[in-house]
C-alpha positions, 0 to 999 in steps of 0.5 A: 499499500502506498503512502497516498492510500494509507493518508486515505484511510480513516483512523478506524481502518488503520487501527484495524490494520494494526491489530491485524499485523499485531495478530500476525506477528503474535502467531508468527512469534508462536511459530517461531518459539515452537520451531526453536524449541524443536531446534534446541531438542534436536541439537540436544539429541545430536549433542547426546548421540556424539557422546553416545558414539564416542562412549561406545568407541571407548567401550569398544576398546575396553571390550577388545582389551577383555577379549585379548586378556581372555584369549590370553588366559585360556591359551595359558590354561591350555598350555597348562592342561598340555603340560607346557609352560605358559608364554604370557 
């Protein structure tokens, strides 16, 4: 709407326009708030998934070390059962 058209509007029409724009801004702000909350939720989930992946990798190393220790133990038991000296 041009300045000339706005000048021709009555006060009531201008107030109605302001009310409509205010409602629109409030609706858009509410949508933005919901979107920001969802973004924050997703960011938190993403950050936690990174932490979980890192923890899984660390646990994987623990499990690998436990597996190696178990294999060494079993080798020692087998060698002892066969009458050999364990290589430890």
